[in-house]
Structures are given as structure tokens and as C-alpha cells.
C-alpha positions in Angstrom: 119.5 1.2 62.9 123.1 0.4 62.5 124.6 -1.1 65.6 128.1 -0.1 66.7 130.9 -2.7 66.1 133.7 -3.4 68.5 136.6 -3.2 66.0 139.1 -4.2 68.6 137.3 -7.4 69.5 136.7 -8.2 65.8 140.4 -7.7 65.0 141.4 -9.9 67.9 139.0 -12.7 66.7 140.4 -12.5 63.2 143.9 -12.7 64.6 143.1 -15.7 66.6 141.5 -17.5 63.6 144.5 -16.6 61.4 146.9 -17.9 64.1 144.9 -21.2 64.3 145.0 -21.5 60.5 148.8 -21.0 60.5 149.2 -23.7 63.2 147.0 -26.1 61.2 149.1 -25.5 58.1 152.3 -26.0 60.0 151.3 -29.4 61.4 149.6 -30.6 58.2 146.1 -30.5 59.7 146.8 -32.9 62.4 150.4 -34.1 61.8 153.6 -33.1 63.4 154.7 -29.5 63.1 157.5 -29.1 60.5 160.4 -26.7 60.6 159.6 -23.1 59.8 160.5 -22.1 56.2 162.9 -19.2 56.3 163.4 -18.7 52.6 162.2 -19.5 49.1 163.5 -22.8 47.6 166.6 -22.1 45.6 166.5 -25.1 43.4 165.0 -25.7 40.0 162.9 -28.2 38.1 163.2 -29.3 34.5 162.0 -32.2 32.4 164.4 -34.7 30.7 163.0 -37.4 28.4 159.6 -36.8 29.9 160.8 -37.3 33.5 160.9 -34.4 36.0 164.3 -33.6 37.4 164.5 -31.8 40.7 167.9 -30.0 41.2 168.5 -29.0 44.8 171.2 -26.7 46.0 173.7 -27.5 48.8 171.6 -25.9 51.5 168.1 -26.9 52.4 165.0 -24.8 52.3 164.6 -24.5 56.1 166.8 -24.5 59.2 168.0 -27.8 60.7 165.9 -29.7 63.3 167.0 -31.8 66.2 165.0 -34.8 67.4 165.5 -36.4 70.8 165.1 -40.2 70.4 163.5 -41.7 73.5 164.8 -45.2 74.3 162.0 -47.7 74.9 163.7 -51.0 75.4 166.7 -53.2 74.7 167.3 -56.8 73.9 170.5 -58.9 73.8 174.0 -57.7 74.8 176.1 -58.8 77.8 173.5 -58.0 80.4 170.7 -60.0 78.8 170.8 -63.6 80.0 167.8 -64.8 77.9 168.4 -63.3 74.4 171.5 -64.0 72.4 171.7 -62.7 68.8 173.9 -63.9 66.0 173.8 -61.3 63.2 170.6 -59.3 62.9 170.2 -58.4 59.2 166.6 -57.0 58.9 163.9 -55.6 61.1 160.2 -55.0 60.3 156.8 -54.9 62.1 153.3 -56.1 61.6 150.0 -54.2 61.9 149.9 -54.9 65.7 153.3 -53.4 66.2 155.0 -56.8 66.8 158.7 -56.6 65.8 160.3 -59.2 63.5 164.1 -59.6 63.5 165.9 -61.8 61.0 169.1 -63.4 62.4 171.2 -64.3 59.4 173.7 -66.3 61.5 171.3 -68.3 63.6 168.8 -68.8 60.7 165.9 -67.7 62.8 163.2 -64.9 63.0 162.8 -63.5 66.5 159.4 -61.9 67.2 159.0 -59.3 70.0 156.0 -57.5 71.3 155.8 -53.7 70.8 157.1 -53.3 74.3 160.1 -55.6 73.7 158.8 -58.8 75.3 160.0 -62.0 73.5 157.1 -63.8 71.9 158.7 -66.6 69.9 161.3 -67.5 67.3 160.4 -69.2 64.0 162.4 -70.8 61.2 165.5 -72.9 61.4 168.6 -73.9 59.4 168.0 -76.5 56.7 166.7 -77.2 53.2 163.3 -78.5 54.1 159.9 -76.8 54.4 160.1 -73.6 56.4 163.9 -73.9 56.6 166.6 -71.7 55.1 170.4 -71.0 55.2 172.3 -67.8 55.4 169.2 -65.6 54.8 169.7 -62.1 53.4 166.4 -60.3 54.0 162.9 -60.4 55.5 159.6 -58.8 54.8 155.9 -59.4 55.5 153.5 -60.3 52.7 150.2 -58.5 52.0 148.4 -61.2 54.0 150.7 -61.0 57.0 152.9 -64.0 56.5 156.7 -63.9 56.9 158.9 -64.0 53.8 162.5 -65.0 54.4 165.0 -64.5 51.5 167.7 -67.1 51.2 170.8 -65.7 49.5 172.1 -68.8 47.7 170.6 -70.6 46.1 168.1 -67.8 45.8 164.6 -68.6 47.1 161.9 -67.0 49.3 160.7 -69.1 52.1 157.1 -68.4 53.4 156.1 -69.0 57.0 153.1 -68.1 59.1 153.8 -65.8 62.1 153.5 -68.9 64.2 156.2 -70.6 62.2 154.2 -73.0 60.1 155.8 -73.6 56.6 153.8 -72.3 53.6 156.2 -73.3 50.7 158.2 -70.9 48.6 157.2 -67.8 46.8 157.1 -68.0 43.0 159.9 -65.9 41.4 161.1 -65.6 37.8 163.9 -68.0 36.7 167.2 -66.4 35.6 166.8 -65.5 31.9 170.3 -66.8 31.0 170.0 -70.0 33.1 172.8 -68.9 35.4 172.9 -69.0 39.2 170.7 -66.4 41.0 171.3 -64.9 44.4 168.8 -62.8 46.4 170.3 -59.8 48.2 167.0 -58.2 49.4 163.3 -57.9 49.0 160.5 -55.6 50.1 156.7 -55.5 49.8 155.7 -52.5 47.6 152.0 -52.1 47.5 150.6 -55.0 45.5 154.0 -56.1 44.3 157.2 -57.4 45.7 160.5 -55.7 44.8 163.5 -58.1 44.6 167.3 -57.3 44.4 169.1 -60.2 42.7 172.6 -61.0 41.5 173.1 -63.5 38.7 176.3 -65.1 37.6 176.9 -66.4 34.1 180.2 -68.2 33.4 182.4 -67.6 30.4 185.4 -69.6 29.2 187.8 -67.0 30.7 185.7 -65.7 33.6 182.2 -64.7 34.5 179.6 -61.9 34.3 177.8 -60.5 37.3 174.4 -59.0 36.7 172.9 -56.9 39.4 169.2 -56.1 39.1 166.2 -54.7 40.9 162.7 -55.7 39.7 159.2 -56.2 40.9 156.9 -59.3 40.6 153.2 -59.8 41.2 151.7 -62.4 43.6 152.1 -65.1 41.0 155.8 -64.4 40.5 155.4 -62.7 37.1 157.8 -59.9 36.2 156.1 -56.4 36.5 158.9 -53.8 36.2 162.6 -53.6 36.1 164.1 -50.6 37.9 167.8 -51.3 37.5 170.1 -53.8 35.7 173.9 -53.6 35.5 176.4 -56.1 34.1 180.1 -56.4 35.2 182.6 -58.8 33.7 185.3 -60.7 35.7 188.4 -62.5 34.5 189.7 -65.5 36.3 193.3 -64.7 35.3 193.2 -61.1 36.6 190.3 -60.6 39.1 189.6 -57.1 40.3 187.0 -56.1 42.8 186.1 -52.4 42.4 184.2 -51.1 45.4 182.4 -48.4 43.2 181.0 -51.0 40.8 180.2 -54.0 43.0 178.6 -54.5 46.4 177.1 -51.4 48.0 178.6 -49.3 45.2 176.2 -50.9 42.7 172.8 -50.0 44.2 171.2 -48.5 47.3 167.4 -48.8 47.4 164.3 -48.9 49.5 160.5 -48.8 49.2 157.7 -46.9 50.9 154.6 -48.5 52.2 152.5 -47.0 49.4 154.7 -48.8 46.9 157.1 -46.0 45.7 160.6 -47.2 45.1 163.8 -45.2 45.7 167.0 -46.1 44.0 170.6 -44.7 43.8 173.0 -46.4 41.4 175.8 -43.9 41.7 178.7 -44.1 44.1 180.0 -40.6 43.4 177.0 -38.3 42.9 174.1 -37.3 45.1 171.3 -38.4 42.8 168.3 -40.8 43.3 165.4 -42.0 41.3 161.8 -42.3 42.5 159.4 -44.8 40.9 155.6 -44.8 41.3 153.8 -47.8 42.7 153.2 -49.1 39.1 156.9 -49.1 38.4 156.9 -46.0 36.1 159.6 -43.2 36.6 158.2 -40.5 38.9 161.2 -38.1 39.2 164.9 -37.8 39.5 166.3 -35.9 42.5 169.7 -34.3 42.8 171.5 -32.3 45.4 174.8 -30.4 45.2 177.2 -32.3 47.4 180.9 -32.6 48.1 181.9 -36.2 48.7 183.4 -37.1 52.1 187.0 -38.2 52.1 188.0 -41.3 54.1 190.9 -41.1 56.5 193.8 -43.5 56.2 192.5 -45.6 59.0 189.0 -45.7 57.4 190.6 -46.8 54.1 192.1 -49.8 55.9 189.0 -50.6 57.9 186.4 -50.4 55.2 188.4 -51.7 52.3 186.2 -54.7 51.1 187.7 -58.1 51.6 186.7 -60.6 48.9 187.4 -64.2 48.3 186.4 -66.3 45.3 186.3 -70.1 45.6 187.5 -72.1 42.7 187.2 -75.8 43.5 189.5 -76.4 46.5 191.4 -73.1 46.1 190.3 -69.7 47.4 191.6 -66.7 45.4 191.7 -63.1 46.7 191.3 -60.7 43.8 192.8 -57.2 43.6 190.7 -54.8 45.5 190.1 -51.1 44.5 188.9 -49.2 47.5 187.5 -45.7 47.1 189.2 -42.7 48.8 185.7 -41.3 49.4 182.5 -42.7 50.9 179.5 -43.4 48.8 177.5 -40.2 48.8 174.1 -41.8 49.5 174.2 -44.5 52.2 170.6 -45.3 52.9 167.0 -44.3 52.2 164.3 -44.2 54.9 160.9 -43.5 53.3 158.3 -42.0 55.7 154.5 -42.5 55.7 153.9 -38.7 55.2 155.5 -38.9 51.8 159.0 -37.6 52.9 162.1 -39.6 52.4 165.1 -39.3 54.8 168.4 -39.7 53.0 171.4 -40.7 55.0 174.4 -39.2 53.3 178.1 -40.1 53.9 178.5 -36.9 56.0 175.3 -37.5 57.9 176.4 -41.0 58.7 180.1 -40.7 59.5 180.4 -37.0 60.5 177.3 -36.5 62.7 177.5 -34.0 65.6 178.7 -35.2 69.0 175.9 -36.9 70.8 173.9 -37.6 67.6 173.1 -41.0 66.1 173.1 -39.5 62.6 171.9 -36.5 60.5 169.4 -37.1 57.7 168.6 -35.0 54.6 164.8 -34.7 54.4 163.1 -34.4 51.0 159.4 -33.8 50.5 157.2 -35.7 48.1 158.0 -33.2 45.4 161.8 -33.9 45.7 162.7 -30.6 47.4 165.5 -30.7 50.0 163.5 -29.1 52.9 165.8 -29.5 56.0 168.3 -31.6 57.8 167.1 -33.7 60.8 169.6 -34.7 63.5 168.7 -37.6 65.7 170.2 -37.5 69.2 171.0 -40.8 71.0 173.5 -43.6 71.1 174.6 -45.1 67.8 177.6 -45.2 65.5 176.9 -45.9 61.8 180.6 -46.9 61.4 179.8 -50.0 63.5 176.1 -50.2 64.1 173.1 -51.0 61.9 170.2 -48.5 61.6 166.6 -49.4 60.9 163.5 -47.1 60.7 160.2 -48.8 61.1 157.1 -46.5 61.5 157.7 -44.3 64.6 160.5 -46.6 65.9 164.2 -46.3 65.2 166.4 -49.4 65.9 170.1 -49.5 66.5 171.8 -52.9 66.2 175.2 -52.5 67.9 178.3 -54.0 66.4 176.5 -55.1 63.2 179.3 -54.3 60.8 182.0 -56.1 62.6 179.7 -59.1 63.2 179.0 -59.2 59.4 182.7 -59.1 58.7 183.3 -62.0 61.1 180.4 -64.1 59.6 181.5 -63.7 56.1 185.2 -64.1 57.0 187.1 -60.8 56.8 190.5 -62.6 56.6 193.7 -62.1 58.6 193.6 -59.4 61.1 189.8 -59.5 61.5 190.2 -60.2 65.2 191.9 -56.8 65.5 188.9 -54.9 64.1 186.4 -55.8 66.9 184.9 -59.0 65.4 185.2 -60.7 68.8 183.6 -57.8 70.7 180.6 -57.6 72.9 177.4 -59.6 72.0 175.1 -57.8 69.6 172.4 -55.7 71.2 169.1 -54.2 69.8 168.1 -50.7 71.1 164.6 -49.5 70.3 164.0 -45.8 70.2 160.8 -43.8 69.8 161.1 -40.9 67.4 160.2 -38.1 69.8 159.0 -35.4 67.3 157.3 -33.6 70.2 160.8 -33.0 71.7 162.4 -31.5 68.7 163.5 -27.9 68.2 165.6 -25.6 66.0 169.3 -26.2 66.1 
């Protein structure tokens, strides 16, 4: 005998199961819900010299998203009588969530608990074991030790989290025998990625070689991601912002070892390299460069001095009328990468820290994410570490003061309030469509 079936109940059950499936897809089966996709992707993909190129249009795939950043704690600043920072130049964290801050002016590493309680400071100024001068970067090694990069002469000083010296990390010697400076370093899977500048003298000037490469645990070269040579003449020195400094290279790495690089000042394009150092893809986005105001031209024009014996020379400076299109990369653990563009950094909506262009692991421009809170990229430093977003107030003016911005520096805020660190939690549960 055939039993009767309640079609209404069956349909309702199917609808519930379908709705649950849609929700699971939206949150990535346990992750954070992403923005609803309202249209088909309008970009295209092609292969050039065996490497995939992802060509994105101006507009993203999905509507913009707003995230309310929840402030967790602060350290430093005028109201903090215990903590006084010099110039914080890098922030990272360990597997327990402890926060490591590199102070390039005080030559120390401050360690805080995940809740912002001071634990200890390690390192000190000097040339002996565990000591360094004017450090440029900081990262944790695969075994949890602290690696501090000294800019010049370039070396990587190793310390335990308790501050005990462990010697120096092995790195390749400059191939041309010149002086090598270390601008930055990151742990990338089983390798360490290093950003170095080398200087080779000529009779009438010098060559500057900017490179990004990875080494293994023994310091042997694994891959070279970028290398660029610029020539300078002692008789007619010219500093071109688009060719040197930030104009040369913007880069970062993800925890799984993928490397992101942008070597163009004008042009929204970046390269992605797999953990073994092979090209993975090139990503482009249609973009109109942001023009600087007259005041910005004066404020952000690079100030350069070159010391020759007892005499300091100020070369001619060519400042760009536009900002660099790509300012920073922030790789995320879910495979996305947040790109901070010039407009997202300097033209963010009122009440926002910044707006980020979000690309998925396939290189597609999926949406823009606006982070609400207190922060100004024109003066502050931004760091994304896991689910925390850190704002270092007054970082840019402090750096100008530390390196000597020249006459008039006091009028640009270099003698302002003490530097403060603000720790935010990225509150994805509080986000909604714009």
C-alpha cells in the first residue's frame, strides 16, 4: 500500500536544508560570512610566458563591506606613565598571541601579552652578542626565536624570547663585494625572505642594487624575486622617488610562504610567488592614480642626504605628483590578500582607518573592505597580525625625525605627542553592507 506523503512538509524540509547549505557556502563551512556576490566577475585571465595573468576591472565582484574594529588595549602615549616608545618599526606575534614590537630608536624589542600587559623587553644597543643598532625589521624564526635585522652593516641578530643571544643568522655575502644593507625580512614557510640594498662604488659614483630573495636555514640562496640596479653620479646626484625607496618595491609574505611583490610606482599590478619561489600569477586592476595636493607634495617629498667624508650633500629630489598606486599588502590566513591602495589609504571615508581592496586566492578583485576606527595613514603606521589590527600613532613624523628630515622638520609634527600603540580586534561579526 502506498502511504500518503505530506508534500508541504517535504518541501519545507528541503527548503531548510537548501538554506543551511547556502549559509555553509557563504561562511566557507565554518569561516566568516563573506559579502554576497551580486554579479559575475567582469575580468579575464590569460597566460603570458607560462604565467597566469588575472586582469581585474575597476569595480569589484561584490558590494563593499564595512568592518567595525573593536579597540582592545593601548600602550604608550601621554597618559601612559610606564611605557615610552621611540620609533616602532615592526609588530609580530607568537603562537601564544604574545606581541613583539621592534623599537628602531631605542634598539629594543618590547613583548606584551595578548591583553596588552608588558612582559619584558629584550635586546640593547651595541655590537656585541644579542646587540644591534638602528634595526630595520623583526620576525620570529620557525623555532620561535626572535630575529632582529640590523640595517647597516647588514646582519640578522638572533635572540631567545627571554633575551639570550644566539649569534647571527647566516646570510649570503654580497656577490660584488660591496656594502649590504638589510631593509626587511620575513619568515616564509621553510625559508626566510630578505630585502637588501647593496652599494657598489665606481670612480664617478655608485650603483644601488635593490633585491628581494629567499634563503634556507643555512643561509643558502633559494630564490630571487626581484633585483633592480640604479646608478648615481657624485657630480650630479638625483633622487627619484619612483625609482628608489618605497618606489622600488612593496612586498609581504603570507604564513604559508606565498610572496607578494609590487615593483611599479605607477600601475596597479602585483606578482604572487608560491612557497617554493616559483611565479604563481600576476594580478592587475584598472586604476586611476591619486594626485597629491600641493601641501602633500611638500610634506611627502623625500629628504635625502649623502655623506661624503666630512661633507653632507643633498641631491636633487624628484617627487611624484601622484601617490604610489599600491601602498601595502596584508596577506590573510584564508588565502585572501588585502591591498591598501593610495585612495584606500589617503582618501578613506570619514570615520574610517582605511579601505582595502580584497583579492581572493585566484587573484580576483572580490570587494572593498572599509575598517572603521581611529587611524590616519598619512601619519600613522598600520600592521595586521592575525585577527588584530595595530595602529602606531605618529609613526611617519617620528621616522622623519629619527633619520633627520632637515630644516623645517619641527614644523611637520616631529616634536608631537609620544608614540602610542592601539590594538584593535577585527570584528567581522559586526560588519555589514555599505
